[in-house]
N, C-alpha and C positions, 0 to 999 in steps of 0.2 A: 624447644631446643635443649640439648644437653651439653652445650659449650662449657668448657672448664671442668667437666667431669672426666675422671680417668677410670675406665672400665677394663677389667681383665677378663677375657673369655677363655676358659680353660677346658679344652677337649670337647668332645661331642660328635654328633653325626650331622646329617644334612640339615636337620632342623636348626642347628646353631648358625648355619650360613645366613638364614633369614634374620636371626638376631643381630649378627654382625652387620649386615646391610642396613638394618634399621638404626643401629648405633652410629654408623658412619654418616648416614643421611641426616641425623640430628646433631652432627658435629661433636660427638663425644670423642675424647682421646681413647682409642681402642687398641689394647694390647692383646695379641693372640698367642696362646700357648698350646702346643699340640696340633699345629696346622702347617708344619713345615713341608708336608708332601701335598698340600692343596694346590691343584693345577693352576687355577686362576687366582691372581692376587687381588687384594682389596685396597684400592687407593684410599689412603687415610688411615689404614691400620698397619701395625708393625708386629712382625712375628718375633717371638723370643723362645729360648729354652727356659724352663721354669727356674733354673738357677741364675739366669741372666737378668731377669726383671727385678727392678727395685719396687717393692710393694709398699713403700712408705707413703706414697701419695695416691694409692689405689682406693677409689671411693666405693667400688663394688666389684665382687667376683661372681661371674656367672658360670655355673657348672652345668654339665649335661643333665638330661632328665633323670638318669639313675643316680646322680651325685657322685659318690665314690663307692668303691667296694669296702669290705670290712678291714682292709689294710690301708685304706686311704688312696688307693690308686684310682685314677680317673681314666675312663675310656677315651681313646684318641684314635678314631678310625682314619684320620688324616696325618698320622705320624706313627713312627715306630718308637718314639721316645717314651720311656717309662715315666709317667707323670704322677707324682704323689703329693697330695696336699697335706702339709705337716703343721703341727702346732707352731713351729718357728715361723712359718710363712704367715699364718694368720696373726700371730702376735706382732709381726712387723708392720701390719697395716694400721691406718688411723683408727681411732676408737669408733668412729661412725661407720666404718666399712661394713657393708651388708653382703651376705652370701646368698645367692639365689640358686636354688636347685629344684628339680622336679619333685623328688622324694628324698628321704633321708634314711639314715641307719644309725646304729649305736656309735660307730666311729665318728661320723660327722656331727652327731648330737654332742658327743663328748668333746670334740674339738672346739665347737663354738662356746660350750659352757666354760671350758678351761681358759679361753681367750676373751670371754665376755663380748663376743660379737653376735650380731643378729643374723639368724638364718630364716629365710622365707622359703617354704615349700610350696611351689607354685601349684602342684597337682592337688593340694588340699583346698585350694580356692574353688568356690562354686563356679565362678565365671570360666576359669580354665577347663575344669572338668566337663561343664556343659558344652562348651564349644568343641572340646575334644571328642565328645560323644558322637558328633556327626561323622568324622572320618572313621571312628571305631565301628559305627553301624555299617558304613559302606564296606569296610574291610571284612566284617563278619558275614555280610551277604555274599561277598566274593568267596570266602572260604566255604560257606555252605554250598554254593553252586559248584565249586571245584570238587568237593568231596562227597557229593550225593548223586544218585542216578534218578532222582525224582524231583518234581517241582516244589518250590516253597509254597505255592498256592495249594491249599488243601492239606498241607503237612501238619502234623501235631507237634507243636513246639512248646517246650517248657523253658521258661526264663527264670533263673534263680537270682533273686535280689531285685529290689525296686529303688536302687540308688540312682544317681544321675545317668549312669550308663545303662542300667537295667531298664529304666523307663523309656529311654530312646530306642533301645533294641526291641522291647516289647511292642511299642507303638509302630515301629517301622515294619516289623514282620507281620503284624496284624494288617497293616495297610497293603501288604503284598498278597493277602488272601489266606494266610496261615491261620490255623486254629491255635491261638496262643493262650496259655495259662501261665500264671506267674506265682512263684512261691516267695513268701516273705514271712517275717515274724511279727512285726509291729501291726497293731490293729489299724492304725491310720494308713499304713501301706496297703493292707488288705482292702480297706475302704476305697482307696484311690484306684486300685486295680479294678475293682468292680465299677467305679465311676467311669473308667476308661473303656468300659464295654468288654473287658477281658475276664478270664476265669481266675479267681484268686484261690490259693490254697496255703495252708500253714506249712512251714518247712518241717515241722514235726511229722507231717504226713507224706514227706517226699518219697519214701520207699514205695508207697502205694500209688502216688500220683504219677510216677515216672513210668509205669508199666506200659503205657501206650504211646510213649514219646518217640517220634522219628528223629527229632533233634533236641538236644538239651544245651542251653547256653548259660554258663555260670558266670556271674559277676562278683561273687562273694569270695574274698581272700582268706577263707578258712576251710578246713576239710569238711565239705558238705557232701560231695559225691564219693562217699566211702565205699569200701568193698561190699558192705551189706546193702547199700543203696544200689550200686551198680549191678548187683546180682539180679535186680528186678527189671532192668532196662532191656529192651529188645536188642539182640546182637547186631541188627542192621542199623541201629541208631548212631548218629554222629554227635559227639560231645565237643563243644567249642568252649574252652575255658579262657575267659577274658581277664581273670583276676591276676594281680601281680604275682610274680614268681614266689613260691612254687605252685601257685594256683590252689584250687580247692578240690582237685580230683585225684583219686588213687589211680595214677596212670599205669602202674605196674599191674594192678588187677584188671584194668580195662583192656590192656594188651593181652593178658592171659585169657580173657573171655572173647577176644576177637573183636572188641568194640573200638572203632576209630575214635581216638580222643586227641584233640589238638590243644596245646597250651599256646595262647596267642595274646600275650600282653603287648602293650606298646604298638598296637596296630596303626595309630595315626602317623607315627614316624616311619612306618613301612609303606603304607598305601598312599599317604598324602603328606610327605615330609615338608613340602613347601607351605601348605596350608597350616600344618601343625606348628611349623616354625614361626609363621606369622602370628598365630594365636599367642604363643609364648612371648614373642618379641613385643607385641602390643601391650601385653600386661606388664612386662618388665619395664618398658619405657614409662608407662603410667606411674608405676611404683617408684622409679628413679626420680621422676619429676616431683612427686609428692615428698620424697625424702629430702631432695635438694631445697624445696620451698620451705620445709620445716626447719632446716638448718639455717636458712637465711633469716627466718622470723626470729629464731633464738639469738642470732647475732645482732 
């Protein structure tokens, strides 16, 4: 249980609703900011404007997956209120207050450094990323089916990167009967690709390896599908870029060549927000309990 903990949930999408439900279920004092237009209320949670809430007893702040933008604004799809997380707000919280966000940026990193608060980036955790790879794969399959006129079975698919998402994507498309090859740089990743029964290639050879691809799925958040690489891909090919914005694809050049290229980060929140929200909620609750236990031991 999270009794006696005061948690502020600031902004977010449908995934945050699962987090809120979990917090209420575990008896946390839950304050909501950026949810004034939410149709159904949550018994046990209180809605506030950001300038109304007293942050002096807030034990944790939960931000949406993107965190803030570079000006500190937090996305609030359930409100028209402009919500900005400021240094003054964080400085007014107790010293043990922890901020939970999916990812971070320079603004948020600077904010927690100036106020000496702890920031936990949930999407850097292996457990969250691995669980999230499941709805990511399902969403990728959905996009491929929607945007091609041929079957996945028998298609030539190139997957770029063998991280937590790349591994799940490669394995799943191979299970559907595609001819899957995977590009990576690390020798251990190339060995793992071979062990999985797939075709490995070094990313240095991407321009040559992509020439017969029907579908290219990128998971690397760096410019890998550059114009010189895309010049070698068949024009009928579909590119699905799963990397975080701005992705790793030269979308301008892809459009110029007539190649269909889709930037599709955050698929879990789009195709399965309930499941994605439950994944985040379960991890946050575990971390909140651990932090509370540690404070009790110190006292």
